C-alpha positions, 0 to 999 in steps of 0.5 A: 127105656126099651122094654127088651133091655130090661131083665123081668126078674129085676127091672133095674138090671139091664141086659144089653148095653150101657146107659147114661143116667141122670143122678138125683141125690138128696138128704134123706132123714136119718140116712144123710146124703144119698141117691134118691133116683136116676133116669136113663137119658141116653143109650144103649151104647155097645161099650162103657168106654163109648158111653163115657165119651158121649157123656163127656161130650154131652155134659162136659162140666156137669158130668158129676150129675151123671153115671153109667149103668150096664149089665148087672154083675154077679151080685146084681150091681148095675153101676160101674166101674166096668 
């Protein structure tokens, strides 16, 4: 990931653009099925709509394995909807 796109106070909050992320889910003992990690695979894109179109073109039927992240909202959430 590009260092200039990271907010130093929260390394998971992106300042600029929208990114396509590969999502890894799994069973966590005592918690059940949840997100274990994510990896940026493409971006940045100027809008969430452009990121979504590119995600559909690149990954087609496997789109459920990916998500779009973007600038943090008021409560610090970086995941859609945007």
